[in-house]
Backbone as JSON Lines, residues from 0, in Angstrom:
{"i":0,"aa":"X","n":[-6.86,-5.85,9.1],"ca":[-5.49,-6.09,7.92],"c":[-3.93,-5.73,8.92]}
{"i":1,"aa":"X","n":[-3.02,-5.2,8.98],"ca":[-1.77,-4.77,9.38],"c":[-1.65,-3.54,9.86]}
{"i":2,"aa":"X","n":[-0.63,-3.58,11.01],"ca":[-0.75,-2.41,10.74],"c":[0.14,-0.85,10.14]}
{"i":3,"aa":"X","n":[0.8,-1.55,9.61],"ca":[1.51,-1.14,8.59],"c":[1.36,-0.83,7.74]}
{"i":4,"aa":"X","n":[-0.57,-0.62,7.5],"ca":[-1.73,0.25,6.42],"c":[-1.99,1.07,7.04]}
{"i":5,"aa":"X","n":[-2.12,0.85,8.02],"ca":[-2.94,2.07,8.6],"c":[-1.8,3.31,8.27]}
{"i":6,"aa":"X","n":[-0.96,3.4,8.39],"ca":[0.27,5.16,8.56],"c":[0.41,5.11,7.22]}
{"i":7,"aa":"X","n":[-0.41,4.84,6.63],"ca":[0.65,4.99,4.69],"c":[-0.68,6.39,5.31]}
{"i":8,"aa":"X","n":[-0.49,7.62,3.87],"ca":[-1.58,7.89,3.66],"c":[-2.85,7.24,2.88]}
{"i":9,"aa":"X","n":[-4.02,8.27,3.06],"ca":[-4.82,7.37,2.56],"c":[-5.27,7.08,1.17]}
{"i":10,"aa":"X","n":[-4.81,8.6,-0.12],"ca":[-4.94,7.55,-1.12],"c":[-4.01,7.35,-2.2]}
{"i":11,"aa":"X","n":[-3.37,6.03,-0.73],"ca":[-2.2,4.84,-1.06],"c":[-2.66,3.73,-0.77]}
{"i":12,"aa":"X","n":[-3.82,4.25,0.83],"ca":[-4.41,3.6,1.03],"c":[-5.33,2.2,-0.19]}
{"i":13,"aa":"X","n":[-6.33,3.88,-0.25],"ca":[-7.74,3.11,-0.89],"c":[-7.25,2.44,-2.55]}
{"i":14,"aa":"X","n":[-5.73,3.65,-2.65],"ca":[-5.21,2.25,-3.97],"c":[-4.96,0.84,-4.04]}
{"i":15,"aa":"X","n":[-4.29,0.49,-3.18],"ca":[-3.73,-0.69,-2.11],"c":[-5.3,-1.54,-1.98]}
{"i":16,"aa":"X","n":[-6.28,-1.14,-1.72],"ca":[-7.65,-1.17,-1.15],"c":[-8.96,-2.36,-2.8]}
{"i":17,"aa":"X","n":[-8.56,-1.0,-3.54],"ca":[-8.64,-0.72,-5.37],"c":[-7.92,-2.63,-6.1]}
{"i":18,"aa":"X","n":[-6.3,-2.44,-5.87],"ca":[-4.9,-3.2,-6.2],"c":[-5.97,-4.63,-5.58]}
{"i":19,"aa":"X","n":[-6.06,-4.2,-4.65],"ca":[-7.26,-6.28,-3.92],"c":[-8.1,-6.46,-3.9]}
{"i":20,"aa":"X","n":[-8.68,-6.22,-3.88],"ca":[-9.85,-6.9,-4.97],"c":[-9.66,-6.88,-6.1]}
{"i":21,"aa":"X","n":[-9.3,-6.78,-7.03],"ca":[-8.94,-6.95,-8.09],"c":[-8.28,-8.16,-8.16]}
{"i":22,"aa":"X","n":[-7.51,-7.54,-7.53],"ca":[-5.91,-9.04,-7.9],"c":[-6.29,-9.84,-6.74]}
{"i":23,"aa":"X","n":[-7.04,-9.9,-5.61],"ca":[-7.33,-10.98,-4.46],"c":[-6.34,-11.5,-4.07]}
{"i":24,"aa":"X","n":[-5.07,-10.45,-3.71],"ca":[-4.5,-10.7,-3.75],"c":[-3.71,-10.73,-1.95]}
{"i":25,"aa":"X","n":[-3.47,-11.83,-1.26],"ca":[-2.5,-11.83,-0.07],"c":[-2.31,-10.5,0.75]}
{"i":26,"aa":"X","n":[-2.81,-10.8,2.88],"ca":[-1.93,-9.81,2.69],"c":[-1.16,-9.11,2.55]}
{"i":27,"aa":"X","n":[-0.12,-10.3,2.62],"ca":[1.29,-9.83,2.65],"c":[2.48,-9.3,1.16]}
{"i":28,"aa":"X","n":[1.68,-9.52,0.36],"ca":[2.03,-9.25,-0.4],"c":[0.69,-7.93,-0.71]}
{"i":29,"aa":"X","n":[0.02,-7.24,-0.43],"ca":[-0.64,-5.93,0.06],"c":[0.56,-5.3,0.77]}
{"i":30,"aa":"X","n":[0.63,-5.91,1.85],"ca":[2.57,-4.64,2.66],"c":[3.14,-4.79,1.53]}
{"i":31,"aa":"X","n":[3.34,-5.86,1.75],"ca":[4.59,-5.59,0.2],"c":[4.61,-4.5,-0.49]}
{"i":32,"aa":"X","n":[3.17,-4.58,-0.8],"ca":[2.9,-3.78,-2.31],"c":[3.15,-2.21,-1.59]}
{"i":33,"aa":"X","n":[2.68,-2.32,-0.13],"ca":[2.71,-0.7,0.23],"c":[3.4,-0.4,0.52]}
{"i":34,"aa":"X","n":[4.75,-0.85,0.76],"ca":[5.78,-0.49,1.17],"c":[6.86,-0.27,-0.15]}
{"i":35,"aa":"X","n":[6.31,-0.94,-0.89],"ca":[6.83,-0.13,-2.64],"c":[6.98,1.38,-2.64]}
{"i":36,"aa":"X","n":[5.65,1.6,-2.47],"ca":[4.75,2.24,-3.66],"c":[5.09,4.2,-2.28]}
{"i":37,"aa":"X","n":[5.18,3.26,-0.46],"ca":[5.42,4.39,-0.06],"c":[6.93,5.22,-0.27]}
{"i":38,"aa":"X","n":[7.61,3.57,-0.32],"ca":[9.03,4.58,-0.59],"c":[9.32,5.02,-1.67]}
{"i":39,"aa":"X","n":[8.75,4.4,-2.6],"ca":[7.92,5.85,-4.45],"c":[8.25,6.98,-3.51]}
{"i":40,"aa":"X","n":[6.78,7.11,-2.71],"ca":[6.34,8.35,-2.19],"c":[7.36,9.72,-2.15]}
{"i":41,"aa":"X","n":[8.34,8.77,-0.63],"ca":[9.28,9.24,0.22],"c":[10.53,10.02,-0.42]}
{"i":42,"aa":"X","n":[10.78,8.96,-1.93],"ca":[11.43,9.47,-2.08],"c":[11.36,10.08,-3.3]}
{"i":43,"aa":"X","n":[10.19,10.07,-4.28],"ca":[9.97,11.47,-5.07],"c":[10.4,13.01,-4.2]}
{"i":44,"aa":"X","n":[9.75,12.94,-2.95],"ca":[8.99,13.85,-2.22],"c":[10.79,14.85,-2.04]}
{"i":45,"aa":"X","n":[11.83,14.35,-1.86],"ca":[13.12,14.52,-1.33],"c":[13.87,15.62,-2.82]}
């Protein structure tokens, strides 16, 4: 996996891994999705 994934909160990582298994996505798609999820979560906290 990519380093980006490991810096994300655990619940997002678990969600991503589940999505990845279901949809059989590529690593780059997974990273892109993780960044979107993470940024959404960050903006909610402000």
